[in-house]
C-alpha positions in Angstrom: 28.6 -64.6 41.6 31.7 -66.7 40.8 31.8 -69.4 38.2 32.8 -73.0 39.2 36.2 -72.6 37.5 36.9 -69.4 39.5 36.0 -71.3 42.7 38.4 -74.0 41.7 41.2 -71.5 40.9 40.8 -69.9 44.4 40.4 -73.1 46.3 43.4 -74.9 45.0 45.8 -72.1 43.7 44.8 -69.2 45.8 44.2 -66.8 42.9 41.0 -64.7 42.5 41.6 -63.9 38.8 43.3 -65.2 35.7 46.0 -63.8 33.5 45.1 -62.6 30.0 43.8 -65.4 27.7 43.8 -68.1 30.5 40.1 -67.6 31.2 39.2 -67.5 27.4 40.9 -70.9 26.9 39.3 -72.4 30.0 35.8 -71.3 28.8 36.5 -72.8 25.4 37.5 -76.1 26.8 34.6 -76.2 29.3 32.2 -75.6 26.3 33.6 -78.8 24.7 35.5 -77.1 21.8 38.8 -78.3 20.5 41.2 -75.4 21.3 44.7 -74.3 20.4 46.1 -71.9 23.0 49.1 -69.9 21.9 50.6 -68.4 25.0 54.0 -66.8 25.6 56.7 -68.4 27.8 55.7 -67.8 31.4 52.0 -67.1 30.6 50.7 -69.8 32.9 49.8 -72.6 30.4 49.4 -75.3 33.1 46.4 -73.6 34.7 44.5 -73.6 31.4 44.2 -77.4 31.6 44.5 -78.0 35.4 41.6 -75.7 36.3 39.0 -77.1 33.9 40.2 -80.7 34.7 39.4 -80.0 38.4 36.1 -78.4 37.5 34.9 -81.3 35.3 34.3 -85.0 36.5 36.8 -87.6 35.2 40.5 -87.5 34.4 42.6 -85.3 32.2 45.2 -86.9 30.0 48.2 -84.6 29.6 50.8 -85.4 26.9 54.2 -83.7 27.2 57.7 -84.6 26.1 59.3 -83.0 29.1 59.7 -85.7 31.7 61.2 -83.4 34.2 58.4 -81.0 33.8 55.7 -83.7 34.2 57.3 -85.0 37.3 57.5 -81.4 38.8 53.8 -80.8 38.0 52.7 -84.1 39.4 54.6 -83.3 42.7 53.1 -79.8 42.8 49.5 -81.2 42.3 50.1 -83.8 45.1 51.0 -81.0 47.5 47.6 -79.5 46.7 46.0 -82.8 47.6 45.2 -83.5 43.9 45.7 -87.1 42.7 48.1 -87.2 39.8 50.5 -89.6 38.2 53.1 -89.7 35.5 53.9 -92.5 33.0 57.1 -92.2 31.0 60.1 -94.2 29.7 61.8 -94.1 33.1 59.0 -96.1 34.7 59.1 -99.9 35.0 56.2 -102.0 33.5 55.0 -102.7 37.0 54.9 -99.0 37.8 53.0 -98.2 34.7 50.5 -101.0 35.3 49.7 -99.8 38.8 49.5 -96.2 37.6 47.0 -97.0 34.9 45.0 -99.2 37.2 44.8 -96.3 39.7 43.6 -94.0 36.9 40.8 -96.4 36.3 39.7 -97.0 39.8 41.5 -94.6 42.1 39.8 -91.3 41.5 42.9 -89.7 39.9 42.4 -86.3 38.2 45.6 -86.2 36.0 47.5 -88.7 34.0 50.7 -87.3 32.5 52.1 -89.4 29.7 55.2 -89.0 27.5 54.4 -89.4 23.8 56.3 -92.6 23.1 54.1 -94.4 25.7 50.9 -93.6 23.7 51.4 -96.4 21.2 51.7 -99.3 23.7 48.9 -101.8 23.9 48.9 -101.6 27.7 48.2 -97.9 27.6 45.5 -98.1 24.9 43.6 -100.8 26.6 43.4 -98.9 29.8 42.8 -95.5 28.3 39.7 -96.5 26.4 38.1 -97.5 29.7 39.0 -94.3 31.6 36.5 -91.5 32.3 38.4 -88.9 30.3 37.2 -85.3 30.5 39.6 -83.9 27.9 43.1 -84.3 26.4 45.8 -81.6 27.0 48.7 -81.5 24.6 51.6 -79.5 25.8 54.4 -78.4 23.4 51.9 -78.9 20.7 54.3 -77.6 17.9 56.0 -81.0 18.2 53.2 -82.6 16.1 54.1 -80.5 13.1 56.9 -81.3 10.7 57.0 -77.6 9.9 57.8 -76.9 13.5 61.3 -76.6 15.1 61.0 -79.7 17.3 59.0 -82.3 15.4 58.5 -85.6 17.2 56.8 -88.5 15.3 55.3 -90.0 18.4 53.1 -86.9 18.7 51.2 -88.1 15.6 49.7 -91.0 17.8 47.7 -88.4 19.8 45.1 -88.1 17.2 44.5 -91.9 17.2 43.4 -91.7 20.9 40.3 -89.6 19.8 38.7 -92.8 18.4 38.3 -94.1 22.0 36.7 -90.9 23.3 35.2 -89.1 20.2 33.3 -86.5 22.2 36.2 -85.4 24.4 37.8 -82.0 23.4 41.5 -81.5 22.9 43.4 -78.6 24.2 46.7 -78.0 22.5 49.2 -75.6 24.0 52.4 -74.0 22.7 54.5 -70.8 23.3 55.8 -70.4 19.7 54.3 -71.2 16.4 54.3 -69.8 12.9 51.0 -69.6 10.9 51.9 -72.8 9.0 52.5 -74.6 12.3 49.3 -73.3 13.8 47.2 -74.7 10.9 49.2 -78.0 10.9 48.7 -78.6 14.6 44.9 -78.3 14.3 44.8 -80.5 11.3 47.1 -83.2 12.8 45.0 -83.3 16.1 41.7 -83.6 14.0 40.1 -80.5 15.3 36.4 -80.6 14.6 36.7 -76.9 13.7 39.6 -74.4 13.7 39.7 -72.6 17.1 42.8 -70.5 17.9 43.1 -68.4 21.0 46.2 -66.3 21.2 47.8 -63.2 22.7 50.2 -61.0 20.7 53.8 -62.0 20.7 54.7 -58.4 21.3 56.4 -57.8 24.7 56.2 -54.0 25.4 58.6 -54.3 28.4 61.2 -56.5 26.6 63.9 -54.6 24.7 65.6 -56.5 21.9 69.1 -55.7 20.8 71.9 -57.2 18.7 75.5 -56.2 19.4 78.2 -56.9 16.9 81.1 -58.4 18.9 84.6 -59.4 18.1 85.4 -60.2 21.8 82.3 -61.7 23.4 83.8 -62.3 26.8 84.9 -58.6 27.1 81.5 -57.4 25.8 79.6 -59.6 28.3 81.6 -58.1 31.2 80.9 -54.7 29.9 77.1 -55.4 29.7 77.3 -56.9 33.3 78.5 -53.5 34.5 75.8 -51.6 32.7 72.9 -53.8 33.2 71.0 -54.0 36.5 69.6 -57.1 38.2 70.1 -60.7 37.5 70.0 -62.7 34.2 71.0 -65.6 32.0 73.8 -65.9 29.5 73.0 -68.7 27.0 75.9 -70.5 25.2 76.1 -73.5 22.8 78.5 -75.8 24.7 79.0 -77.1 28.2 82.7 -76.2 28.0 81.8 -72.6 27.1 79.4 -72.4 30.0 82.2 -73.3 32.5 84.7 -70.9 30.9 82.5 -67.8 30.7 81.1 -68.4 34.3 84.7 -68.7 35.6 85.7 -65.5 33.7 82.7 -63.6 35.1 83.6 -64.7 38.7 87.2 -63.6 38.1 85.9 -60.1 37.1 83.8 -59.9 40.2 80.4 -60.9 38.8 78.6 -63.5 41.0 78.0 -66.3 38.4 77.6 -70.1 38.0 77.4 -72.5 35.1 74.6 -74.9 34.3 74.4 -77.7 31.8 72.8 -81.2 31.5 76.1 -83.0 32.4 76.0 -81.6 36.0 74.7 -83.9 38.8 71.0 -83.4 39.4 71.5 -82.2 42.9 74.2 -79.7 41.8 71.8 -78.3 39.1 69.1 -77.9 41.6 71.4 -76.0 43.9 72.7 -73.7 41.2 69.1 -72.9 40.1 68.0 -72.3 43.7 70.9 -69.9 44.4 70.1 -68.0 41.3 66.3 -67.9 42.0 66.8 -66.5 45.5 69.4 -64.0 44.3 72.5 -65.6 45.9 73.9 -65.9 42.4 73.4 -63.0 39.9 74.1 -64.7 36.6 73.6 -68.2 35.2 75.8 -69.2 32.2 73.9 -72.1 30.6 73.2 -74.2 27.7 69.7 -74.6 26.5 69.2 -77.3 29.2 68.4 -74.4 31.5 64.8 -73.3 30.9 62.3 -75.9 32.0 60.6 -75.0 35.2 62.2 -71.6 35.6 59.9 -69.7 38.0 61.6 -66.3 38.3 59.6 -63.3 37.2 62.3 -60.6 37.8 64.9 -61.7 35.2 66.3 -58.5 33.9 68.3 -59.7 31.0 69.0 -62.7 28.7 72.1 -62.6 26.7 72.8 -65.0 23.8 76.5 -65.4 23.3 75.8 -67.7 20.4 73.1 -67.9 17.8 70.4 -70.4 18.6 69.1 -72.7 15.9 65.9 -70.8 15.1 63.8 -67.7 15.8 61.4 -70.0 17.8 64.2 -71.1 20.2 65.6 -67.5 20.5 62.2 -66.0 21.2 61.4 -68.6 23.8 64.7 -68.3 25.6 64.8 -64.5 25.4 61.2 -64.4 26.7 62.4 -65.6 30.1 63.3 -62.0 30.8 60.8 -59.6 32.2 57.9 -61.8 33.1 57.0 -59.3 35.8 56.3 -56.7 33.3 59.3 -54.5 34.2 61.8 -53.2 31.7 64.2 -56.0 30.6 66.7 -56.8 27.8 67.1 -59.6 25.3 70.6 -59.1 23.8 72.1 -61.3 21.0 75.8 -61.1 20.3 76.6 -61.2 16.6 80.1 -62.0 15.1 81.7 -62.1 11.7 81.9 -65.9 11.9 78.2 -66.5 12.4 77.4 -67.1 8.7 80.1 -69.7 8.5 78.9 -71.3 11.8 75.4 -71.6 10.6 76.5 -73.2 7.4 78.6 -75.7 9.4 75.7 -76.5 11.8 73.5 -77.4 8.8 76.1 -80.0 7.7 76.7 -81.3 11.2 73.0 -81.7 11.9 72.5 -83.7 8.8 75.2 -86.4 8.4 75.3 -88.5 5.2 73.1 -91.6 4.9 76.0 -94.1 5.3 76.9 -92.4 8.7 73.3 -92.6 9.8 72.9 -96.3 9.0 76.2 -97.2 10.6 75.2 -95.3 13.7 72.0 -97.3 13.8 73.9 -100.5 13.6 76.4 -99.5 16.2 73.5 -98.5 18.6 71.9 -102.0 18.3 75.3 -103.6 19.0 76.0 -101.2 21.9 72.7 -102.0 23.6 73.1 -105.7 22.6 69.7 -105.8 20.9 69.3 -108.7 18.4 67.8 -107.9 15.0 64.1 -108.5 15.1 63.7 -107.6 18.8 63.7 -104.5 21.1 60.3 -103.0 20.1 58.9 -100.9 22.8 61.9 -101.4 25.1 63.7 -98.6 27.0 67.5 -98.6 27.5 69.8 -96.6 29.7 72.0 -94.7 27.2 75.3 -92.8 27.7 75.9 -91.1 24.4 79.5 -90.0 25.4 80.4 -93.6 26.1 78.6 -94.8 22.9 80.6 -92.2 20.8 83.9 -93.3 22.4 83.3 -97.0 21.9 82.5 -96.6 18.2 84.9 -93.7 17.6 82.3 -91.2 16.6 82.1 -87.5 17.4 79.4 -86.9 19.9 77.8 -84.4 17.5 77.8 -86.8 14.6 76.3 -89.6 16.9 73.6 -87.3 18.3 72.6 -85.8 14.9 72.4 -89.3 13.3 70.2 -90.5 16.2 67.9 -87.5 15.9 67.3 -88.3 12.2 66.5 -91.9 13.2 64.1 -90.4 15.7 62.4 -88.3 13.1 62.0 -91.4 11.0 60.2 -93.1 13.9 62.7 -95.9 14.6 63.8 -94.7 18.1 63.2 -92.0 20.6 65.7 -90.2 22.8 64.8 -88.9 26.2 66.2 -86.1 28.3 68.2 -87.3 31.3 65.7 -88.8 33.8 66.4 -88.3 37.4 64.4 -91.1 39.0 64.6 -91.0 42.8 64.2 -94.2 44.8 60.7 -95.6 45.0 59.0 -98.4 47.0 55.6 -100.0 47.2 54.3 -102.6 49.8 53.5 -105.9 48.2 51.6 -107.0 51.3 48.2 -105.7 52.4 47.9 -104.1 55.8 46.7 -107.3 57.6 49.5 -109.4 56.0 52.1 -106.8 56.8 50.9 -106.7 60.5 51.3 -110.5 60.7 54.9 -110.2 59.1 55.9 -107.6 61.7 54.7 -109.8 64.6 56.7 -112.7 63.4 59.8 -110.7 62.2 60.3 -108.2 65.1 63.7 -107.1 63.8 62.0 -105.4 60.9 59.1 -103.9 63.0 60.7 -100.6 63.8 62.0 -100.0 60.2 58.5 -100.8 58.7 56.9 -98.4 61.2 59.3 -95.8 60.1 58.4 -96.2 56.5 54.7 -96.0 57.3 55.1 -92.8 59.4 57.2 -91.2 56.8 55.2 -91.8 53.6 51.5 -92.2 52.5 50.1 -93.9 49.5 52.7 -96.6 49.9 50.2 -99.5 49.6 48.5 -98.3 46.4 51.4 -96.7 44.3 55.1 -96.5 44.0 56.2 -93.8 46.3 59.3 -91.7 46.2 61.5 -92.2 49.3 64.8 -90.6 50.5 67.2 -93.1 52.0 69.2 -90.2 53.6 66.1 -88.8 55.4 65.2 -92.3 56.6 68.8 -92.9 57.9 68.7 -89.6 59.8 65.3 -90.3 61.4 66.5 -93.8 62.4 69.9 -92.5 63.5 71.7 -95.1 61.4 74.0 -95.2 58.4 72.4 -95.0 54.8 73.9 -98.3 53.9 71.9 -100.0 56.7 68.7 -98.5 55.3 69.5 -99.9 51.9 70.3 -103.3 53.4 66.9 -103.4 55.1 65.1 -102.5 52.0 66.9 -105.1 50.0 66.1 -107.7 52.6 62.4 -106.8 52.5 62.5 -107.2 48.8 63.9 -110.7 49.1 61.2 -111.5 51.6 58.5 -110.3 49.2 57.4 -107.5 51.5 58.2 -104.5 49.2 59.2 -103.7 45.7 62.2 -101.3 45.9 63.5 -99.4 42.9 66.9 -97.6 43.8 67.7 -94.1 42.5 68.8 -94.0 38.9 69.8 -91.1 36.8 70.2 -91.6 33.1 69.1 -90.5 29.6 67.3 -93.3 27.7 66.7 -94.5 24.3 63.5 -96.3 23.3 63.2 -98.6 20.3 59.8 -97.6 18.8 60.2 -100.4 16.2 62.1 -103.7 16.4 65.8 -103.5 15.5 66.3 -104.0 11.8 69.4 -105.1 9.9 71.2 -102.3 8.1 69.9 -103.3 4.6 66.3 -103.0 5.8 66.7 -99.7 7.4 65.0 -97.0 5.2 65.6 -93.3 5.7 63.4 -91.2 3.3 65.7 -89.1 1.1 62.7 -86.8 0.5 62.1 -86.3 4.2 65.8 -85.9 5.0 66.2 -83.2 2.3 62.9 -81.4 3.3 64.0 -81.3 7.0 67.4 -80.1 6.1 65.9 -77.3 4.0 63.5 -76.3 6.8 66.2 -76.3 9.4 68.4 -74.1 7.0 65.4 -71.7 6.6 65.0 -71.3 10.4 68.7 -70.9 11.0 69.1 -68.4 8.3 66.0 -66.5 9.5 67.7 -65.9 12.8 71.0 -65.1 11.1 69.3 -62.4 9.0 67.6 -61.1 12.2 71.1 -60.7 13.7 72.5 -59.0 10.5 69.6 -56.6 10.2 70.3 -53.0 11.0 67.5 -51.4 9.2 64.2 -52.5 10.8 62.9 -52.6 14.4 63.9 -55.8 16.1 60.5 -56.5 17.5 58.8 -56.0 14.1 61.2 -58.6 12.5 60.4 -61.2 15.1 56.7 -60.5 15.1 56.5 -60.8 11.3 58.2 -64.2 11.5 55.3 -65.3 13.7 52.7 -63.9 11.4 52.1 -60.5 13.1 52.4 -57.8 10.6 51.6 -54.2 10.8 52.9 -53.7 14.4 54.5 -50.3 15.2 58.3 -49.9 15.8 59.1 -50.6 19.4 61.2 -47.4 19.8 63.5 -49.1 22.2 65.6 -51.6 20.4 69.2 -50.8 19.1 67.8 -50.1 15.6 65.0 -47.8 16.7 67.2 -46.0 19.3 69.8 -45.3 16.6 67.2 -43.7 14.4 65.4 -41.9 17.3 68.6 -40.3 18.4 68.9 -38.6 15.1 66.9 -35.4 14.4 66.1 -36.6 11.0 62.8 -38.0 10.0 62.9 -41.8 9.4 62.4 -41.4 5.6 65.2 -38.9 5.3 67.4 -41.0 7.6 66.8 -44.2 5.4 67.4 -42.3 2.2 70.8 -40.8 3.4 71.9 -44.2 4.9 71.1 -46.0 1.6 73.1 -43.4 -0.4 76.1 -43.9 1.8 76.0 -47.6 1.4 75.6 -47.4 -2.4 78.6 -45.1 -2.6 80.8 -47.2 -0.3 79.8 -50.3 -2.2 82.2 -49.2 -5.0 85.2 -49.1 -2.6 86.5 -47.4 0.6 86.5 -43.6 0.8 87.7 -40.9 3.2 85.1 -38.9 5.1 85.7 -35.9 2.9 85.3 -37.9 -0.3 82.0 -39.3 1.1 80.8 -35.7 1.8 81.4 -34.8 -1.8 79.6 -37.7 -3.3 76.6 -37.7 -1.0 75.1 -34.1 -1.1 72.8 -34.3 1.9 74.3 -31.5 4.1 77.3 -32.0 6.3 75.4 -32.1 9.6 72.8 -34.5 8.5 75.4 -36.7 6.9 77.4 -36.7 10.2 74.4 -37.7 12.2 73.7 -40.7 10.0 77.4 -41.7 9.8 77.6 -41.5 13.6 74.7 -43.9 14.0 76.1 -46.3 11.3 79.5 -46.4 13.2 77.8 -46.8 16.6 75.9 -49.8 15.2 78.8 -51.3 13.4 77.4 -50.7 9.9 80.5 -48.9 8.7 83.9 -48.4 10.4 87.1 -46.4 9.9 90.2 -48.3 8.7 93.2 -46.2 8.1 91.0 -43.1 7.8 88.8 -44.6 5.1 85.3 -45.8 5.6 84.5 -49.5 5.0 81.2 -51.2 4.9 81.0 -54.1 7.4 80.5 -57.5 5.7 76.8 -58.4 5.5 75.4 -54.9 5.1 
């Protein structure tokens, strides 16, 4: 006999069973326990709160910092005839007011909220009256200062528990160290520790690091050897364009993707890749949210990400279907210097941070003492140009101000046009009778969209123009005229990142940035960056083992498939003998370069055995010949 939640799964999503761990998390939530679910990228996190929310009476509050993700999930739920709404910084006060009212009285099942909205009086007043069944916290690592993406606004989530003390919390994340796992549960005031997790080990995902002095050439070579489609991650928009163009010139079907592209272009690029029309996406880390493609065969990182967490999450987009796939990191001699430079760039000096804060207030024309809780469209490139700052310096300074709780930066928000009728049905009918020239257009709106009387509804002016067989501009004119007559509220399409002032604007002397917090965050960033650098330099230990140990999983066996394991497996030597000979070679070469014959004399391990180890060391760029002498590569 099926349980209620299995009936719910089949009724709305069409599945008859769950993936590993999903059902355990759902049972835990339904039993009323605070729960931390640690699930890998692509593990189906959303169902762990959507299914129990549909099983229980009341509404589920979902907190997530990813506005594009919340909008996608709301649209997907609506397609399933499930009432859901999102409240974020791109919404007007009127939209938020109507959305929260509907959650109180309209039978809604999901309220998605971005974390910076949680502290507003309007939200808290309505939230305490809502029939909440539980609180879901996505990207839960953001609540921990030990995590790689700390957001101060997440700390407000715990304050919500006072309004519904019996309601459980479900926290979800894909990557977290042991320290972060404990911190998340503490910060969310778990009544008792309750972690449910799967192993981070991915049997089908083969990790590799390739030492590269010409990354473009090596990427092309990999494209020729690897099968299927994949992603190449880079650090800059410019590089995404250049490498994609180079791949195309070399006969590889490729396209670039970054946050600066038009929203429609990004959707088209992603869609072409998803259906297999494009083989390779060359992208910044803006490409990731909402990827629904299970058969990605490879993920190549042309540059080091900032942390093992970021690398693991991005690499984990390969092989979600369980088939053999590759995660390849290109390493270069410059990486050590690049990491050091990043640490400095990400943490500007205090004077620069304070000057950037003052410039931001002036740029947005916010008087000192005002702006609290207000959202502003924000173009960081224009801001940097006006105040003669580098974009990197401006962004890094603003991120530190965000960590101190003064402001919040959002991703780019693509808000389509929305309308809502301000008149009731009877009043609207009387308006149509007395204003016949608007009658056909109003009927077109009513035929095209539902829910238009109770909430702001997304509309498409292009579609309306096509159906009416008129120009788009005429559609906009009609909408504007209906606004002036008090018939509709019309919010035209807008696409922009935003900055929210969490606190009122201060004068520069009153702005306080904790030197202790600043230094601690800098040290933690350096620890994570250097951990990934060390991963790339490692040529002794199984790649999978190194990553798993970073996330607290010790004692796992070697994968047998990564570049390190393969090199050792190809030798007939036992691992202990292999390591012993390798270490002797490194010790001898540490005193200076030698010819092969000189090395054979100083390391008495047998010529054939020595050649096997040397061959592996050269294939993996541990040593190399230079003018017939062996040299140890820097970093080994």
